[in-house]
CHARMM-style PDB file with segment names, atoms N, HN, CA, C and O in Angstrom:
ATOM      1  N   MET     1      95.518  98.409  39.354  1.00  0.00      PROA
ATOM      2  CA  MET     1      96.406  98.043  40.439  1.00  0.00      PROA
ATOM      3  C   MET     1      97.057  99.286  41.067  1.00  0.00      PROA
ATOM      4  O   MET     1      97.230  99.342  42.284  1.00  0.00      PROA
ATOM      5  N   ILE     2      97.412 100.263  40.259  1.00  0.00      PROA
ATOM      6  HN  ILE     2      97.272 100.218  39.269  1.00  0.00      PROA
ATOM      7  CA  ILE     2      98.043 101.484  40.772  1.00  0.00      PROA
ATOM      8  C   ILE     2      97.042 102.263  41.627  1.00  0.00      PROA
ATOM      9  O   ILE     2      97.416 102.864  42.634  1.00  0.00      PROA
ATOM     10  N   THR     3      95.792 102.251  41.229  1.00  0.00      PROA
ATOM     11  HN  THR     3      95.488 101.763  40.411  1.00  0.00      PROA
ATOM     12  CA  THR     3      94.789 102.983  42.001  1.00  0.00      PROA
ATOM     13  C   THR     3      94.588 102.379  43.382  1.00  0.00      PROA
ATOM     14  O   THR     3      94.273 103.112  44.319  1.00  0.00      PROA
ATOM     15  N   ASN     4      94.753 101.091  43.542  1.00  0.00      PROA
ATOM     16  HN  ASN     4      95.009 100.495  42.781  1.00  0.00      PROA
ATOM     17  CA  ASN     4      94.611 100.463  44.856  1.00  0.00      PROA
ATOM     18  C   ASN     4      95.729 100.894  45.805  1.00  0.00      PROA
ATOM     19  O   ASN     4      95.477 101.130  46.986  1.00  0.00      PROA
ATOM     20  N   ILE     5      96.968 101.001  45.298  1.00  0.00      PROA
ATOM     21  HN  ILE     5      97.173 100.809  44.338  1.00  0.00      PROA
ATOM     22  CA  ILE     5      98.095 101.436  46.134  1.00  0.00      PROA
ATOM     23  C   ILE     5      97.914 102.890  46.544  1.00  0.00      PROA
ATOM     24  O   ILE     5      98.163 103.254  47.693  1.00  0.00      PROA
ATOM     25  N   GLU     6      97.480 103.720  45.598  1.00  0.00      PROA
ATOM     26  HN  GLU     6      97.277 103.424  44.664  1.00  0.00      PROA
ATOM     27  CA  GLU     6      97.265 105.130  45.913  1.00  0.00      PROA
ATOM     28  C   GLU     6      96.154 105.291  46.940  1.00  0.00      PROA
ATOM     29  O   GLU     6      96.192 106.217  47.750  1.00  0.00      PROA
ATOM     30  N   PHE     7      95.182 104.418  46.920  1.00  0.00      PROA
ATOM     31  HN  PHE     7      95.151 103.666  46.262  1.00  0.00      PROA
ATOM     32  CA  PHE     7      94.085 104.505  47.881  1.00  0.00      PROA
ATOM     33  C   PHE     7      94.498 104.014  49.261  1.00  0.00      PROA
ATOM     34  O   PHE     7      94.012 104.537  50.264  1.00  0.00      PROA
ATOM     35  N   LYS     8      95.374 103.033  49.339  1.00  0.00      PROA
ATOM     36  HN  LYS     8      95.769 102.608  48.524  1.00  0.00      PROA
ATOM     37  CA  LYS     8      95.779 102.460  50.621  1.00  0.00      PROA
ATOM     38  C   LYS     8      96.766 103.344  51.373  1.00  0.00      PROA
ATOM     39  O   LYS     8      96.749 103.359  52.604  1.00  0.00      PROA
ATOM     40  N   LEU     9      97.628 104.084  50.669  1.00  0.00      PROA
ATOM     41  HN  LEU     9      97.642 104.072  49.669  1.00  0.00      PROA
ATOM     42  CA  LEU     9      98.646 104.899  51.346  1.00  0.00      PROA
ATOM     43  C   LEU     9      98.043 105.955  52.266  1.00  0.00      PROA
ATOM     44  O   LEU     9      98.490 106.061  53.407  1.00  0.00      PROA
ATOM     45  N   PRO    10      97.057 106.741  51.842  1.00  0.00      PROA
ATOM     46  CA  PRO    10      96.488 107.720  52.788  1.00  0.00      PROA
ATOM     47  C   PRO    10      95.805 107.064  53.979  1.00  0.00      PROA
ATOM     48  O   PRO    10      95.856 107.601  55.086  1.00  0.00      PROA
ATOM     49  N   THR    11      95.175 105.926  53.780  1.00  0.00      PROA
ATOM     50  HN  THR    11      95.134 105.489  52.881  1.00  0.00      PROA
ATOM     51  CA  THR    11      94.512 105.272  54.911  1.00  0.00      PROA
ATOM     52  C   THR    11      95.525 104.693  55.880  1.00  0.00      PROA
ATOM     53  O   THR    11      95.287 104.692  57.088  1.00  0.00      PROA
ATOM     54  N   ILE    12      96.652 104.200  55.378  1.00  0.00      PROA
ATOM     55  HN  ILE    12      96.845 104.201  54.397  1.00  0.00      PROA
ATOM     56  CA  ILE    12      97.705 103.695  56.264  1.00  0.00      PROA
ATOM     57  C   ILE    12      98.303 104.839  57.070  1.00  0.00      PROA
ATOM     58  O   ILE    12      98.527 104.715  58.275  1.00  0.00      PROA
ATOM     59  N   ARG    13      98.559 105.952  56.394  1.00  0.00      PROA
ATOM     60  HN  ARG    13      98.378 106.053  55.415  1.00  0.00      PROA
ATOM     61  CA  ARG    13      99.101 107.129  57.104  1.00  0.00      PROA
ATOM     62  C   ARG    13      98.121 107.620  58.161  1.00  0.00      PROA
ATOM     63  O   ARG    13      98.520 107.968  59.273  1.00  0.00      PROA
ATOM     64  N   MET    14      96.841 107.646  57.812  1.00  0.00      PROA
ATOM     65  HN  MET    14      96.517 107.363  56.909  1.00  0.00      PROA
ATOM     66  CA  MET    14      95.829 108.101  58.764  1.00  0.00      PROA
ATOM     67  C   MET    14      95.760 107.156  59.964  1.00  0.00      PROA
ATOM     68  O   MET    14      95.606 107.603  61.101  1.00  0.00      PROA
ATOM     69  N   GLY    15      95.874 105.854  59.712  1.00  0.00      PROA
ATOM     70  HN  GLY    15      95.999 105.491  58.788  1.00  0.00      PROA
ATOM     71  CA  GLY    15      95.847 104.885  60.805  1.00  0.00      PROA
ATOM     72  C   GLY    15      97.043 105.034  61.721  1.00  0.00      PROA
ATOM     73  O   GLY    15      96.907 104.945  62.941  1.00  0.00      PROA
ATOM     74  N   ILE    16      98.222 105.262  61.143  1.00  0.00      PROA
ATOM     75  HN  ILE    16      98.333 105.335  60.152  1.00  0.00      PROA
ATOM     76  CA  ILE    16      99.435 105.471  61.951  1.00  0.00      PROA
ATOM     77  C   ILE    16      99.300 106.739  62.777  1.00  0.00      PROA
ATOM     78  O   ILE    16      99.691 106.776  63.944  1.00  0.00      PROA
ATOM     79  N   MET    17      98.740 107.786  62.162  1.00  0.00      PROA
ATOM     80  HN  MET    17      98.423 107.757  61.214  1.00  0.00      PROA
ATOM     81  CA  MET    17      98.580 109.051  62.877  1.00  0.00      PROA
ATOM     82  C   MET    17      97.582 108.893  64.033  1.00  0.00      PROA
ATOM     83  O   MET    17      97.819 109.404  65.127  1.00  0.00      PROA
ATOM     84  N   LEU    18      96.490 108.199  63.798  1.00  0.00      PROA
ATOM     85  HN  LEU    18      96.298 107.783  62.909  1.00  0.00      PROA
ATOM     86  CA  LEU    18      95.506 107.996  64.866  1.00  0.00      PROA
ATOM     87  C   LEU    18      96.072 107.135  65.986  1.00  0.00      PROA
ATOM     88  O   LEU    18      95.801 107.386  67.160  1.00  0.00      PROA
ATOM     89  N   ALA    19      96.857 106.118  65.630  1.00  0.00      PROA
ATOM     90  HN  ALA    19      97.076 105.914  64.676  1.00  0.00      PROA
ATOM     91  CA  ALA    19      97.468 105.271  66.654  1.00  0.00      PROA
ATOM     92  C   ALA    19      98.468 106.058  67.484  1.00  0.00      PROA
ATOM     93  O   ALA    19      98.545 105.881  68.700  1.00  0.00      PROA
ATOM     94  N   SER    20      99.238 106.932  66.830  1.00  0.00      PROA
ATOM     95  HN  SER    20      99.176 107.076  65.842  1.00  0.00      PROA
ATOM     96  CA  SER    20     100.216 107.727  67.587  1.00  0.00      PROA
ATOM     97  C   SER    20      99.519 108.725  68.499  1.00  0.00      PROA
ATOM     98  O   SER    20      99.975 108.957  69.619  1.00  0.00      PROA
ATOM     99  N   VAL    21      98.426 109.318  68.044  1.00  0.00      PROA
ATOM    100  HN  VAL    21      98.055 109.130  67.134  1.00  0.00      PROA
ATOM    101  CA  VAL    21      97.666 110.246  68.895  1.00  0.00      PROA
ATOM    102  C   VAL    21      97.074 109.496  70.082  1.00  0.00      PROA
ATOM    103  O   VAL    21      97.068 110.014  71.198  1.00  0.00      PROA
ATOM    104  N   ALA    22      96.581 108.291  69.856  1.00  0.00      PROA
ATOM    105  HN  ALA    22      96.586 107.869  68.949  1.00  0.00      PROA
ATOM    106  CA  ALA    22      96.016 107.494  70.946  1.00  0.00      PROA
ATOM    107  C   ALA    22      97.088 107.126  71.964  1.00  0.00      PROA
ATOM    108  O   ALA    22      96.854 107.215  73.169  1.00  0.00      PROA
ATOM    109  N   LEU    23      98.265 106.714  71.491  1.00  0.00      PROA
ATOM    110  HN  LEU    23      98.456 106.643  70.512  1.00  0.00      PROA
ATOM    111  CA  LEU    23      99.354 106.377  72.416  1.00  0.00      PROA
ATOM    112  C   LEU    23      99.818 107.600  73.196  1.00  0.00      PROA
ATOM    113  O   LEU    23     100.109 107.510  74.388  1.00  0.00      PROA
ATOM    114  N   PHE    24      99.884 108.737  72.521  1.00  0.00      PROA
ATOM    115  HN  PHE    24      99.648 108.810  71.552  1.00  0.00      PROA
ATOM    116  CA  PHE    24     100.314 109.967  73.186  1.00  0.00      PROA
ATOM    117  C   PHE    24      99.308 110.377  74.258  1.00  0.00      PROA
ATOM    118  O   PHE    24      99.699 110.789  75.350  1.00  0.00      PROA
ATOM    119  N   SER    25      98.018 110.266  73.954  1.00  0.00      PROA
ATOM    120  HN  SER    25      97.700 109.931  73.067  1.00  0.00      PROA
ATOM    121  CA  SER    25      97.008 110.640  74.955  1.00  0.00      PROA
ATOM    122  C   SER    25      97.014 109.670  76.133  1.00  0.00      PROA
ATOM    123  O   SER    25      96.785 110.081  77.270  1.00  0.00      PROA
ATOM    124  N   MET    26      97.274 108.386  75.876  1.00  0.00      PROA
ATOM    125  HN  MET    26      97.461 108.052  74.952  1.00  0.00      PROA
ATOM    126  CA  MET    26      97.372 107.428  76.976  1.00  0.00      PROA
ATOM    127  C   MET    26      98.595 107.718  77.842  1.00  0.00      PROA
ATOM    128  O   MET    26      98.547 107.562  79.063  1.00  0.00      PROA
ATOM    129  N   ALA    27      99.682 108.138  77.214  1.00  0.00      PROA
ATOM    130  HN  ALA    27      99.721 108.264  76.223  1.00  0.00      PROA
ATOM    131  CA  ALA    27     100.882 108.475  77.980  1.00  0.00      PROA
ATOM    132  C   ALA    27     100.635 109.701  78.853  1.00  0.00      PROA
ATOM    133  O   ALA    27     101.118 109.766  79.983  1.00  0.00      PROA
ATOM    134  N   LEU    28      99.889 110.668  78.337  1.00  0.00      PROA
ATOM    135  HN  LEU    28      99.497 110.616  77.418  1.00  0.00      PROA
ATOM    136  CA  LEU    28      99.584 111.859  79.132  1.00  0.00      PROA
ATOM    137  C   LEU    28      98.655 111.544  80.299  1.00  0.00      PROA
ATOM    138  O   LEU    28      98.763 112.168  81.355  1.00  0.00      PROA
ATOM    139  N   MET    29      97.766 110.610  80.132  1.00  0.00      PROA
ATOM    140  HN  MET    29      97.678 110.104  79.274  1.00  0.00      PROA
ATOM    141  CA  MET    29      96.867 110.251  81.230  1.00  0.00      PROA
ATOM    142  C   MET    29      97.621 109.563  82.359  1.00  0.00      PROA
ATOM    143  O   MET    29      97.175 109.601  83.505  1.00  0.00      PROA
ATOM    144  N   GLY    30      98.747 108.941  82.060  1.00  0.00      PROA
ATOM    145  HN  GLY    30      99.110 108.911  81.128  1.00  0.00      PROA
ATOM    146  CA  GLY    30      99.510 108.244  83.083  1.00  0.00      PROA
ATOM    147  C   GLY    30     100.502 109.129  83.808  1.00  0.00      PROA
ATOM    148  O   GLY    30     101.205 108.659  84.702  1.00  0.00      PROA
ATOM    149  N   CYS    31     100.574 110.402  83.442  1.00  0.00      PROA
ATOM    150  HN  CYS    31     100.003 110.784  82.715  1.00  0.00      PROA
ATOM    151  CA  CYS    31     101.538 111.306  84.083  1.00  0.00      PROA
ATOM    152  C   CYS    31     101.086 111.650  85.501  1.00  0.00      PROA
ATOM    153  O   CYS    31      99.892 111.735  85.790  1.00  0.00      PROA
ATOM    154  N   ILE    32     102.054 111.842  86.359  1.00  0.00      PROA
ATOM    155  HN  ILE    32     103.023 111.774  86.124  1.00  0.00      PROA
ATOM    156  CA  ILE    32     101.785 112.225  87.744  1.00  0.00      PROA
ATOM    157  C   ILE    32     101.627 113.739  87.803  1.00  0.00      PROA
ATOM    158  O   ILE    32     102.387 114.473  87.171  1.00  0.00      PROA
ATOM    159  N   ARG    33     100.654 114.196  88.554  1.00  0.00      PROA
ATOM    160  HN  ARG    33     100.037 113.600  89.068  1.00  0.00      PROA
ATOM    161  CA  ARG    33     100.433 115.631  88.698  1.00  0.00      PROA
ATOM    162  C   ARG    33     101.303 116.157  89.835  1.00  0.00      PROA
ATOM    163  O   ARG    33     101.217 115.679  90.965  1.00  0.00      PROA
ATOM    164  N   LEU    34     102.123 117.126  89.531  1.00  0.00      PROA
ATOM    165  HN  LEU    34     102.192 117.515  88.613  1.00  0.00      PROA
ATOM    166  CA  LEU    34     102.953 117.776  90.543  1.00  0.00      PROA
ATOM    167  C   LEU    34     102.368 119.141  90.847  1.00  0.00      PROA
ATOM    168  O   LEU    34     101.925 119.855  89.947  1.00  0.00      PROA
ATOM    169  N   GLU    35     102.369 119.495  92.112  1.00  0.00      PROA
ATOM    170  HN  GLU    35     102.729 118.915  92.843  1.00  0.00      PROA
ATOM    171  CA  GLU    35     101.796 120.769  92.506  1.00  0.00      PROA
ATOM    172  C   GLU    35     102.822 121.543  93.320  1.00  0.00      PROA
ATOM    173  O   GLU    35     103.392 121.021  94.278  1.00  0.00      PROA
ATOM    174  N   MET    36     103.048 122.777  92.935  1.00  0.00      PROA
ATOM    175  HN  MET    36     102.585 123.201  92.157  1.00  0.00      PROA
ATOM    176  CA  MET    36     103.975 123.643  93.655  1.00  0.00      PROA
ATOM    177  C   MET    36     103.159 124.504  94.613  1.00  0.00      PROA
ATOM    178  O   MET    36     102.244 125.211  94.191  1.00  0.00      PROA
ATOM    179  N   ALA    37     103.486 124.446  95.881  1.00  0.00      PROA
ATOM    180  HN  ALA    37     104.230 123.872  96.224  1.00  0.00      PROA
ATOM    181  CA  ALA    37     102.760 125.217  96.888  1.00  0.00      PROA
ATOM    182  C   ALA    37     103.682 126.282  97.465  1.00  0.00      PROA
ATOM    183  O   ALA    37     104.876 126.051  97.652  1.00  0.00      PROA
ATOM    184  N   THR    38     103.120 127.433  97.740  1.00  0.00      PROA
ATOM    185  HN  THR    38     102.150 127.620  97.588  1.00  0.00      PROA
ATOM    186  CA  THR    38     103.899 128.497  98.361  1.00  0.00      PROA
ATOM    187  C   THR    38     104.010 128.225  99.855  1.00  0.00      PROA
ATOM    188  O   THR    38     103.100 127.639 100.441  1.00  0.00      PROA
ATOM    189  N   PRO    39     105.103 128.639 100.479  1.00  0.00      PROA
ATOM    190  CA  PRO    39     105.255 128.401 101.917  1.00  0.00      PROA
ATOM    191  C   PRO    39     104.292 129.271 102.726  1.00  0.00      PROA
ATOM    192  O   PRO    39     103.886 130.349 102.291  1.00  0.00      PROA
ATOM    193  N   ASP    40     103.940 128.777 103.909  1.00  0.00      PROA
ATOM    194  HN  ASP    40     104.270 127.902 104.262  1.00  0.00      PROA
ATOM    195  CA  ASP    40     103.026 129.515 104.785  1.00  0.00      PROA
ATOM    196  C   ASP    40     103.700 130.724 105.418  1.00  0.00      PROA
ATOM    197  O   ASP    40     103.085 131.779 105.572  1.00  0.00      PROA
ATOM    198  N   LYS    41     104.963 130.563 105.782  1.00  0.00      PROA
ATOM    199  HN  LYS    41     105.462 129.706 105.657  1.00  0.00      PROA
ATOM    200  CA  LYS    41     105.709 131.638 106.431  1.00  0.00      PROA
ATOM    201  C   LYS    41     106.680 132.251 105.428  1.00  0.00      PROA
ATOM    202  O   LYS    41     107.145 131.567 104.516  1.00  0.00      PROA
ATOM    203  N   PRO    42     106.987 133.534 105.591  1.00  0.00      PROA
ATOM    204  CA  PRO    42     107.956 134.145 104.674  1.00  0.00      PROA
ATOM    205  C   PRO    42     109.354 133.569 104.884  1.00  0.00      PROA
ATOM    206  O   PRO    42     109.695 133.103 105.971  1.00  0.00      PROA
ATOM    207  N   ILE    43     110.135 133.612 103.846  1.00  0.00      PROA
ATOM    208  HN  ILE    43     109.858 133.991 102.963  1.00  0.00      PROA
ATOM    209  CA  ILE    43     111.500 133.103 103.904  1.00  0.00      PROA
ATOM    210  C   ILE    43     112.397 134.197 104.478  1.00  0.00      PROA
ATOM    211  O   ILE    43     112.422 135.316 103.966  1.00  0.00      PROA
ATOM    212  N   ASN    44     113.129 133.875 105.538  1.00  0.00      PROA
ATOM    213  HN  ASN    44     113.108 132.966 105.955  1.00  0.00      PROA
ATOM    214  CA  ASN    44     114.058 134.818 106.160  1.00  0.00      PROA
ATOM    215  C   ASN    44     115.477 134.409 105.825  1.00  0.00      PROA
ATOM    216  O   ASN    44     115.855 133.246 105.965  1.00  0.00      PROA
ATOM    217  N   ILE    45     116.257 135.382 105.380  1.00  0.00      PROA
ATOM    218  HN  ILE    45     115.950 136.327 105.266  1.00  0.00      PROA
ATOM    219  CA  ILE    45     117.667 135.142 105.094  1.00  0.00      PROA
ATOM    220  C   ILE    45     118.471 136.060 106.003  1.00  0.00      PROA
ATOM    221  O   ILE    45     118.431 137.281 105.857  1.00  0.00      PROA
ATOM    222  N   ASN    46     119.198 135.467 106.941  1.00  0.00      PROA
ATOM    223  HN  ASN    46     119.230 134.474 107.060  1.00  0.00      PROA
ATOM    224  CA  ASN    46     120.028 136.238 107.854  1.00  0.00      PROA
ATOM    225  C   ASN    46     121.471 136.173 107.375  1.00  0.00      PROA
ATOM    226  O   ASN    46     122.049 135.096 107.232  1.00  0.00      PROA
ATOM    227  N   MET    47     122.033 137.333 107.132  1.00  0.00      PROA
ATOM    228  HN  MET    47     121.564 138.208 107.248  1.00  0.00      PROA
ATOM    229  CA  MET    47     123.415 137.388 106.657  1.00  0.00      PROA
ATOM    230  C   MET    47     124.186 138.403 107.492  1.00  0.00      PROA
ATOM    231  O   MET    47     123.725 139.523 107.714  1.00  0.00      PROA
ATOM    232  N   ASN    48     125.337 138.004 107.938  1.00  0.00      PROA
ATOM    233  HN  ASN    48     125.711 137.094 107.758  1.00  0.00      PROA
ATOM    234  CA  ASN    48     126.242 138.935 108.595  1.00  0.00      PROA
ATOM    235  C   ASN    48     127.270 139.361 107.557  1.00  0.00      PROA
ATOM    236  O   ASN    48     128.109 138.568 107.127  1.00  0.00      PROA
ATOM    237  N   VAL    49     127.191 140.599 107.174  1.00  0.00      PROA
ATOM    238  HN  VAL    49     126.511 141.243 107.523  1.00  0.00      PROA
ATOM    239  CA  VAL    49     128.053 141.105 106.115  1.00  0.00      PROA
ATOM    240  C   VAL    49     128.920 142.211 106.689  1.00  0.00      PROA
ATOM    241  O   VAL    49     128.425 143.151 107.310  1.00  0.00      PROA
ATOM    242  N   LYS    50     130.191 142.088 106.476  1.00  0.00      PROA
ATOM    243  HN  LYS    50     130.594 141.325 105.971  1.00  0.00      PROA
ATOM    244  CA  LYS    50     131.119 143.122 106.905  1.00  0.00      PROA
ATOM    245  C   LYS    50     131.780 143.678 105.651  1.00  0.00      PROA
ATOM    246  O   LYS    50     132.442 142.956 104.904  1.00  0.00      PROA
ATOM    247  N   ILE    51     131.589 144.956 105.439  1.00  0.00      PROA
ATOM    248  HN  ILE    51     131.052 145.542 106.046  1.00  0.00      PROA
ATOM    249  CA  ILE    51     132.139 145.594 104.249  1.00  0.00      PROA
ATOM    250  C   ILE    51     133.245 146.537 104.687  1.00  0.00      PROA
ATOM    251  O   ILE    51     133.032 147.461 105.472  1.00  0.00      PROA
ATOM    252  N   GLU    52     134.403 146.283 104.171  1.00  0.00      PROA
ATOM    253  HN  GLU    52     134.576 145.532 103.534  1.00  0.00      PROA
ATOM    254  CA  GLU    52     135.539 147.168 104.413  1.00  0.00      PROA
ATOM    255  C   GLU    52     136.041 147.646 103.062  1.00  0.00      PROA
ATOM    256  O   GLU    52     136.131 146.877 102.105  1.00  0.00      PROA
ATOM    257  N   HSD    53     136.359 148.910 103.003  1.00  0.00      PROA
ATOM    258  HN  HSD    53     136.286 149.535 103.781  1.00  0.00      PROA
ATOM    259  CA  HSD    53     136.902 149.420 101.755  1.00  0.00      PROA
ATOM    260  C   HSD    53     137.954 150.476 102.065  1.00  0.00      PROA
ATOM    261  O   HSD    53     137.911 151.154 103.092  1.00  0.00      PROA
ATOM    262  N   GLU    54     138.861 150.583 101.172  1.00  0.00      PROA
ATOM    263  HN  GLU    54     138.896 150.032 100.338  1.00  0.00      PROA
ATOM    264  CA  GLU    54     139.906 151.597 101.270  1.00  0.00      PROA
ATOM    265  C   GLU    54     139.912 152.380  99.972  1.00  0.00      PROA
ATOM    266  O   GLU    54     139.767 151.822  98.884  1.00  0.00      PROA
ATOM    267  N   ILE    55     140.082 153.673 100.113  1.00  0.00      PROA
ATOM    268  HN  ILE    55     140.200 154.125 100.997  1.00  0.00      PROA
ATOM    269  CA  ILE    55     140.139 154.529  98.936  1.00  0.00      PROA
ATOM    270  C   ILE    55     141.537 155.117  98.861  1.00  0.00      PROA
ATOM    271  O   ILE    55     141.995 155.793  99.782  1.00  0.00      PROA
ATOM    272  N   HSD    56     142.198 154.851  97.762  1.00  0.00      PROA
ATOM    273  HN  HSD    56     141.826 154.301  97.014  1.00  0.00      PROA
ATOM    274  CA  HSD    56     143.534 155.382  97.527  1.00  0.00      PROA
ATOM    275  C   HSD    56     143.444 156.424  96.417  1.00  0.00      PROA
ATOM    276  O   HSD    56     142.954 156.153  95.321  1.00  0.00      PROA
ATOM    277  N   ILE    57     143.927 157.611  96.729  1.00  0.00      PROA
ATOM    278  HN  ILE    57     144.326 157.832  97.620  1.00  0.00      PROA
ATOM    279  CA  ILE    57     143.917 158.688  95.740  1.00  0.00      PROA
ATOM    280  C   ILE    57     145.353 159.102  95.486  1.00  0.00      PROA
ATOM    281  O   ILE    57     146.097 159.418  96.415  1.00  0.00      PROA
ATOM    282  N   LYS    58     145.732 159.095  94.222  1.00  0.00      PROA
ATOM    283  HN  LYS    58     145.128 158.838  93.468  1.00  0.00      PROA
ATOM    284  CA  LYS    58     147.060 159.558  93.845  1.00  0.00      PROA
ATOM    285  C   LYS    58     146.915 160.952  93.239  1.00  0.00      PROA
ATOM    286  O   LYS    58     146.116 161.172  92.330  1.00  0.00      PROA
ATOM    287  N   VAL    59     147.686 161.864  93.751  1.00  0.00      PROA
ATOM    288  HN  VAL    59     148.336 161.685  94.490  1.00  0.00      PROA
ATOM    289  CA  VAL    59     147.586 163.252  93.324  1.00  0.00      PROA
ATOM    290  C   VAL    59     148.938 163.695  92.787  1.00  0.00      PROA
ATOM    291  O   VAL    59     149.986 163.289  93.289  1.00  0.00      PROA
ATOM    292  N   ASP    60     148.898 164.522  91.773  1.00  0.00      PROA
ATOM    293  HN  ASP    60     148.046 164.852  91.365  1.00  0.00      PROA
ATOM    294  CA  ASP    60     150.146 165.062  91.224  1.00  0.00      PROA
ATOM    295  C   ASP    60     150.864 165.905  92.267  1.00  0.00      PROA
ATOM    296  O   ASP    60     150.254 166.417  93.206  1.00  0.00      PROA
ATOM    297  N   ARG    61     152.144 166.033  92.087  1.00  0.00      PROA
ATOM    298  HN  ARG    61     152.640 165.617  91.325  1.00  0.00      PROA
ATOM    299  CA  ARG    61     152.957 166.825  93.030  1.00  0.00      PROA
ATOM    300  C   ARG    61     152.508 168.284  93.067  1.00  0.00      PROA
ATOM    301  O   ARG    61     152.498 168.899  94.134  1.00  0.00      PROA
ATOM    302  N   GLN    62     152.141 168.836  91.928  1.00  0.00      PROA
ATOM    303  HN  GLN    62     152.149 168.336  91.062  1.00  0.00      PROA
ATOM    304  CA  GLN    62     151.726 170.247  91.905  1.00  0.00      PROA
ATOM    305  C   GLN    62     150.451 170.449  92.722  1.00  0.00      PROA
ATOM    306  O   GLN    62     150.321 171.429  93.455  1.00  0.00      PROA
ATOM    307  N   ILE    63     149.527 169.525  92.589  1.00  0.00      PROA
ATOM    308  HN  ILE    63     149.633 168.728  91.993  1.00  0.00      PROA
ATOM    309  CA  ILE    63     148.285 169.658  93.346  1.00  0.00      PROA
ATOM    310  C   ILE    63     148.546 169.451  94.832  1.00  0.00      PROA
ATOM    311  O   ILE    63     147.937 170.122  95.666  1.00  0.00      PROA
ATOM    312  N   GLU    64     149.445 168.528  95.175  1.00  0.00      PROA
ATOM    313  HN  GLU    64     149.939 167.983  94.498  1.00  0.00      PROA
ATOM    314  CA  GLU    64     149.806 168.338  96.582  1.00  0.00      PROA
ATOM    315  C   GLU    64     150.407 169.611  97.161  1.00  0.00      PROA
ATOM    316  O   GLU    64     150.061 170.017  98.270  1.00  0.00      PROA
ATOM    317  N   ASP    65     151.303 170.237  96.410  1.00  0.00      PROA
ATOM    318  HN  ASP    65     151.584 169.907  95.509  1.00  0.00      PROA
ATOM    319  CA  ASP    65     151.910 171.488  96.881  1.00  0.00      PROA
ATOM    320  C   ASP    65     150.859 172.578  97.035  1.00  0.00      PROA
ATOM    321  O   ASP    65     150.893 173.343  97.999  1.00  0.00      PROA
ATOM    322  N   MET    66     149.924 172.655  96.091  1.00  0.00      PROA
ATOM    323  HN  MET    66     149.896 172.034  95.308  1.00  0.00      PROA
ATOM    324  CA  MET    66     148.885 173.674  96.164  1.00  0.00      PROA
ATOM    325  C   MET    66     148.000 173.440  97.397  1.00  0.00      PROA
ATOM    326  O   MET    66     147.609 174.395  98.067  1.00  0.00      PROA
ATOM    327  N   LEU    67     147.689 172.189  97.692  1.00  0.00      PROA
ATOM    328  HN  LEU    67     148.008 171.413  97.147  1.00  0.00      PROA
ATOM    329  CA  LEU    67     146.867 171.903  98.863  1.00  0.00      PROA
ATOM    330  C   LEU    67     147.612 172.186 100.163  1.00  0.00      PROA
ATOM    331  O   LEU    67     147.009 172.611 101.148  1.00  0.00      PROA
ATOM    332  N   LYS    68     148.926 171.951 100.163  1.00  0.00      PROA
ATOM    333  HN  LYS    68     149.415 171.606  99.363  1.00  0.00      PROA
ATOM    334  CA  LYS    68     149.710 172.255 101.362  1.00  0.00      PROA
ATOM    335  C   LYS    68     149.791 173.754 101.590  1.00  0.00      PROA
ATOM    336  O   LYS    68     149.698 174.222 102.725  1.00  0.00      PROA
ATOM    337  N   ASN    69     149.966 174.509 100.507  1.00  0.00      PROA
ATOM    338  HN  ASN    69     150.041 174.129  99.585  1.00  0.00      PROA
ATOM    339  CA  ASN    69     150.091 175.966 100.634  1.00  0.00      PROA
ATOM    340  C   ASN    69     148.753 176.618 100.971  1.00  0.00      PROA
ATOM    341  O   ASN    69     148.709 177.572 101.748  1.00  0.00      PROA
ATOM    342  N   ASN    70     147.674 176.118 100.401  1.00  0.00      PROA
ATOM    343  HN  ASN    70     147.710 175.343  99.770  1.00  0.00      PROA
ATOM    344  CA  ASN    70     146.349 176.707 100.637  1.00  0.00      PROA
ATOM    345  C   ASN    70     145.485 175.690 101.381  1.00  0.00      PROA
ATOM    346  O   ASN    70     144.659 175.004 100.779  1.00  0.00      PROA
ATOM    347  N   ALA    71     145.679 175.604 102.656  1.00  0.00      PROA
ATOM    348  HN  ALA    71     146.350 176.161 103.145  1.00  0.00      PROA
ATOM    349  CA  ALA    71     144.943 174.620 103.455  1.00  0.00      PROA
ATOM    350  C   ALA    71     143.467 174.984 103.600  1.00  0.00      PROA
ATOM    351  O   ALA    71     142.662 174.142 103.996  1.00  0.00      PROA
ATOM    352  N   ASN    72     143.106 176.220 103.286  1.00  0.00      PROA
ATOM    353  HN  ASN    72     143.760 176.904 102.964  1.00  0.00      PROA
ATOM    354  CA  ASN    72     141.720 176.672 103.462  1.00  0.00      PROA
ATOM    355  C   ASN    72     140.842 176.382 102.240  1.00  0.00      PROA
ATOM    356  O   ASN    72     139.688 176.811 102.204  1.00  0.00      PROA
ATOM    357  N   LEU    73     141.359 175.669 101.247  1.00  0.00      PROA
ATOM    358  HN  LEU    73     142.296 175.321 101.277  1.00  0.00      PROA
ATOM    359  CA  LEU    73     140.559 175.406 100.045  1.00  0.00      PROA
ATOM    360  C   LEU    73     139.357 174.520 100.349  1.00  0.00      PROA
ATOM    361  O   LEU    73     138.270 174.725  99.808  1.00  0.00      PROA
ATOM    362  N   PHE    74     139.555 173.569 101.187  1.00  0.00      PROA
ATOM    363  HN  PHE    74     140.438 173.403 101.626  1.00  0.00      PROA
ATOM    364  CA  PHE    74     138.457 172.643 101.464  1.00  0.00      PROA
ATOM    365  C   PHE    74     138.018 172.822 102.872  1.00  0.00      PROA
ATOM    366  OT1 PHE    74     137.099 172.140 103.324  1.00  0.00      PROA
TER     367      PHE     74
END
């Protein structure tokens, strides 16, 4: 009796596995095919960009005095 149960378990597992593979393949056959196509014309992006920036430099008093006294440095 034990040998019959041991013999049936692998066949049941194999049957379940084959049924699941069959269902999975049927599900894949029913999928819709999507296709991505590239555009015929190039994509143009027009942007109006205005860039404004300010630069603030803080200088020590000694360096300010040196620049005032020696205006020909730069």
